[in-house]
VOBA-1610 file (N, C-alpha, C; in pm, whole numbers, padded with zeros to 5 digits, always signed):
BEGIN
Trp+08668-15314+02769Trp+08794-15273+02867Trp+08738-15226+02989Gln+08785-15310+03100Gln+08718-15280+03226Gln+08816-15194+03326Gly+08914-15107+03276Gly+08983-15012+03349Gly+08890-14920+03404Tyr+08956-14821+03503Tyr+08886-14706+03549Tyr+08982-14614+03615Cys+08975-14488+03618Cys+09078-14401+03665Cys+09060-14415+03834Pro+09148-14449+03915Pro+09144-14421+04032Pro+09086-14303+04123Thr+09117-14203+04063Thr+09066-14063+04091Thr+08919-14062+04094His+08883-14110+03983His+08710-14101+03963His+08644-14193+04015Phe+08721-14336+04051Phe+08656-14427+04110Phe+08629-14415+04259Val+08690-14319+04325Val+08651-14284+04472Val+08525-14192+04464Ile+08483-14144+04356Ile+08341-14099+04375Ile+08248-14195+04366Gln+08155-14209+04492Gln+08059-14309+04490Gln+07920-14232+04478Pro+07827-14316+04430Pro+07689-14269+04418Pro+07641-14224+04550Ala+07658-14279+04674Ala+07629-14219+04798Ala+07684-14086+04808Met+07787-14054+04771Met+07870-13917+04764Met+07793-13833+04704Val+07734-13873+04582Val+07681-13769+04498Val+07540-13717+04545Leu+07481-13814+04613Leu+07345-13802+04652Leu+07331-13725+04785Ala+07463-13737+04885Ala+07450-13626+04976Ala+07474-13494+04954Ser+07565-13470+04843Ser+07594-13328+04790Ser+07473-13285+04720Lys+07401-13370+04658Lys+07274-13325+04575Lys+07176-13265+04697Lys+07170-13355+04799Lys+07086-13313+04925Lys+07127-13178+04976Gln+07260-13154+04985Gln+07302-13038+05056Gln+07271-12904+04942His+07283-12940+04828His+07264-12827+04718His+07177-12880+04601Pro+07043-12889+04642Pro+06949-12936+04540Pro+06930-12881+04422Asp+06921-12729+04394Asp+06925-12666+04267Asp+07066-12666+04196Ala+07163-12730+04237Ala+07286-12752+04168Ala+07287-12853+04067Leu+07332-12847+03933Leu+07330-12944+03835Leu+07481-13019+03850Val+07473-13152+03829Val+07574-13226+03846Val+07650-13250+03722Leu+07761-13207+03715Leu+07860-13224+03591Leu+07960-13317+03629Ala+07976-13436+03555Ala+08056-13562+03575Ala+08152-13583+03470His+08265-13619+03497His+08378-13659+03412His+08323-13826+03352Pro+08368-13843+03236Pro+08305-13996+03175Pro+08380-14084+03257Glu+08491-14072+03332Glu+08579-14195+03391Glu+08519-14222+03521Cys+08413-14165+03554Cys+08344-14199+03689Cys+08272-14333+03658Ser+08236-14412+03760Ser+08160-14516+03747Ser+08014-14488+03683Gln+07954-14594+03634Gln+07830-14616+03531Gln+07714-14554+03645Glu+07755-14594+03761Glu+07631-14557+03860Glu+07608-14402+03899Val+07740-14368+03882Val+07761-14225+03930Val+07723-14140+03804Leu+07752-14176+03678Leu+07699-14092+03569Leu+07579-14103+03531Glu+07482-14207+03588Glu+07338-14208+03597Glu+07266-14091+03690Leu+07370-14033+03774Leu+07314-13930+03875Leu+07337-13809+03805Ala+07404-13800+03696Ala+07470-13664+03645Ala+07378-13601+03539Asp+07368-13435+03544Asp+07290-13396+03444Asp+07375-13392+03320Tyr+07495-13387+03327Tyr+07577-13343+03221Tyr+07700-13432+03230Ile+07737-13529+03120Ile+07871-13584+03119Ile+07968-13536+03017Gly+08064-13488+03062Gly+08172-13448+02969Gly+08314-13462+02978Ser+08394-13424+02925Ser+08566-13415+02961Ser+08570-13303+03036Thr+08706-13287+03075Thr+08733-13159+03165Thr+08704-13030+03074Gln+08729-13015+02967Gln+08712-12906+02855Gln+08550-12900+02844Gly+08480-13016+02834Gly+08337-13020+02807Gly+08263-12946+02933Ile+08331-12989+03053Ile+08278-12962+03188Ile+08285-12801+03192Met+08413-12748+03167Met+08418-12601+03172Met+08329-12538+03074Asp+08324-12566+02964Asp+08258-12500+02863Asp+08088-12507+02902Tyr+08070-12620+02965Tyr+07912-12619+02989Tyr+07901-12538+03111Ala+07968-12543+03200Ala+07936-12461+03334Ala+07961-12299+03307Gly+08043-12282+03205Gly+08061-12131+03170Gly+07926-12076+03085Ser+07867-12155+02982Ser+07769-12124+02906Ser+07622-12148+02960Ser+07623-12204+03066Ser+07487-12258+03130Ser+07436-12127+03202Pro+07302-12116+03192Pro+07217-12017+03278Pro+07251-12056+03421Ala+07278-12187+03447Ala+07248-12228+03588Ala+07365-12137+03673Gln+07336-12155+03804Gln+07444-12092+03879Gln+07514-12147+03991Arg+07452-12271+04000Arg+07519-12367+04083Arg+07541-12520+04053Phe+07657-12581+04058Phe+07709-12702+03994Phe+07788-12778+04099Ile+07776-12918+04087Ile+07846-13009+04165Ile+07920-13079+04074Ile+08066-13070+04079Ile+08153-13110+03989Ile+08217-13224+04039Leu+08204-13356+03946Leu+08274-13469+03971Leu+08375-13502+03899Thr+08481-13436+03927Thr+08619-13468+03888Thr+08723-13434+03982Glu+08852-13418+03937Glu+08970-13377+03990Glu+08956-13240+04087Ala+09002-13223+04191Ala+09020-13096+04253Ala+09042-12985+04189Gly+09138-12978+04104Gly+09190-12878+04029Gly+09088-12821+03920Leu+08999-12871+03869Leu+08905-12820+03781Leu+08807-12735+03853Leu+08769-12781+03975Leu+08695-12692+04059Leu+08770-12571+04095Leu+08882-12555+04123Leu+08952-12434+04152Leu+08977-12352+04018Arg+08987-12422+03920Arg+08994-12338+03777Arg+08839-12267+03771Leu+08733-12371+03781Leu+08595-12295+03761Leu+08575-12175+03839Lys+08622-12209+03973Lys+08598-12073+04063Lys+08666-11957+04023Arg+08778-11971+03973Arg+08859-11858+03923Arg+08803-11804+03804Leu+08754-11878+03709Leu+08687-11813+03565Leu+08547-11776+03591His+08472-11837+03662His+08328-11780+03705His+08282-11750+03833Pro+08355-11632+03893Pro+08341-11617+04044Pro+08203-11571+04088His+08122-11560+03974His+07986-11533+03993His+07872-11641+04011Lys+07939-11748+03988Lys+07871-11885+04004Lys+07930-11964+04141His+07850-12058+04162His+07901-12147+04251His+07921-12292+04223Phe+08025-12352+04280Phe+08103-12470+04239Phe+08106-12547+04339Tyr+08045-12681+04369Tyr+08076-12762+04492Tyr+08125-12902+04417Ser+08176-12953+04525Ser+08238-13111+04533Ser+08186-13192+04608Ile+08214-13309+04594Ile+08180-13439+04690Ile+08285-13411+04828Ala+08245-13483+04938Ala+08351-13457+05025Ala+08412-13607+05061Pro+08519-13632+05057Pro+08634-13554+05032Pro+08672-13511+04897Cys+08692-13420+04832Cys+08719-13372+04707Cys+08841-13468+04653Pro+08814-13531+04521Pro+08933-13606+04490Pro+09041-13540+04436His+09165-13571+04467His+09292-13513+04416His+09361-13623+04330Cys+09406-13580+04203Cys+09487-13679+04115Cys+09626-13655+04135Pro+09714-13758+04205Pro+09821-13710+04216Pro+09899-13723+04063Tyr+09856-13809+03972Tyr+09919-13810+03858Tyr+09917-13663+03763Met+09809-13599+03759Met+09810-13477+03705Met+09900-13376+03761Lys+09934-13382+03888Lys+10028-13301+03959Lys+10177-13320+03874Phe+10205-13438+03819Phe+10316-13432+03765Phe+10331-13381+03624Val+10227-13361+03547Val+10220-13324+03431Val+10228-13161+03411Glu+10341-13122+03355Glu+10371-12992+03314Glu+10437-12990+03188Leu+10407-12855+03119Leu+10413-12846+02999Leu+10576-12860+02958Asp+10661-12814+03027Asp+10798-12809+02989Asp+10849-12997+02994Arg+10780-13061+03075Arg+10806-13206+03088Arg+10745-13262+02970Val+10636-13234+02912Val+10558-13293+02819Val+10647-13247+02677Leu+10693-13130+02661Leu+10784-13066+02571Leu+10892-13166+02558Asp+10969-13176+02640Asp+11098-13243+02670Asp+11081-13400+02631Cys+10971-13477+02667Cys+10925-13607+02618Cys+10905-13614+02472Leu+10847-13530+02408Leu+10805-13525+02267Leu+10940-13498+02202Glu+10999-13407+02215Glu+11120-13348+02151Glu+11240-13447+02144Asn+11244-13511+02259Asn+11370-13594+02273Asn+11327-13765+02296Glu+11181-13791+02267Glu+11134-13913+02244Glu+11160-14000+02386Arg+11132-13943+02502Arg+11163-13995+02630Arg+11044-14063+02667Asn+11056-14155+02786Asn+10956-14217+02818Asn+10865-14294+02753Pro+10908-14385+02665Pro+10804-14459+02577Pro+10717-14543+02652Ile+10601-14569+02629Ile+10502-14641+02676Ile+10493-14765+02604Glu+10540-14882+02631Glu+10517-15000+02586Glu+10408-15099+02610Ile+10326-15146+02542Ile+10209-15224+02587Ile+10192-15319+02489Ser+10131-15449+02527Ser+10090-15549+02441Ser+09995-15529+02325Thr+09994-15567+02219Thr+09889-15570+02126Thr+09758-15580+02176Asp+09735-15702+02252Asp+09623-15731+02306Asp+09536-15617+02414Ile+09635-15543+02478Ile+09601-15431+02574Ile+09567-15342+02489Met+09636-15323+02390Met+09637-15190+02316Met+09491-15188+02239Ile+09451-15312+02175Ile+09337-15329+02113Ile+09221-15320+02220Arg+09228-15360+02329Arg+09124-15371+02449Arg+09112-15200+02488Ala+09226-15138+02501Ala+09190-15008+02558Ala+09153-14909+02468Arg+09172-14919+02332Arg+09142-14841+02224Arg+09014-14782+02232Arg+08897-14861+02280Arg+08773-14836+02291Arg+08756-14736+02401Ser+08818-14741+02521Ser+08813-14638+02622Ser+08886-14510+02580Ile+08985-14517+02499Ile+09051-14397+02447Ile+08963-14334+02359Glu+08918-14382+02288Glu+08796-14332+02154Glu+08687-14294+02230Arg+08624-14351+02330Arg+08502-14313+02403Arg+08552-14162+02476Met+08680-14175+02525Met+08697-14016+02599Met+08749-13922+02508Met+08781-13941+02397Met+08802-13848+02288Met+08679-13807+02231Ala+08583-13895+02211Ala+08460-13852+02188Ala+08375-13751+02241Val+08395-13756+02372Val+08328-13664+02459Val+08370-13531+02432
//
C-alpha cells in the first residue's frame, strides 16, 4: 500500500536533522506514518499513545516529537518537567480537529457517514491498518 498521511508527509529528513542540531541531546520520537527516511532518524517509532507512554516513562528529559501539534501540547501538559520540541513548522492535522467524541458516538449509534471502498483497495489498505494497530 503506497498511501501516506498528508500531515506526517510534510515532515522531511532535513527538518529532523535541523531540529536534532538545535537539540542534540533530545531523543527523536516519530509516528509510524512518517516517511521511511524520517523513521530512520528516530530513536523511537510509535503510535500516538506509544509516544505518550515512551516520553512519560523514559528517564530522558528532552524529546523531538514528529507528529501532529496536538500531541506536543498534551505532552507538555502531562510532563511539565520535561522538554518537548517539534520541527518547524509544527504540523497540524485539519482532520483530527473534526473528531469529537459526541460526533463519533452519533455516527456509531445512528450508523451515519458510512465509508464505502472497493474490495481491491480494502485488501491493499489492510496491511497499513494492521501495521498501525501493531505499533
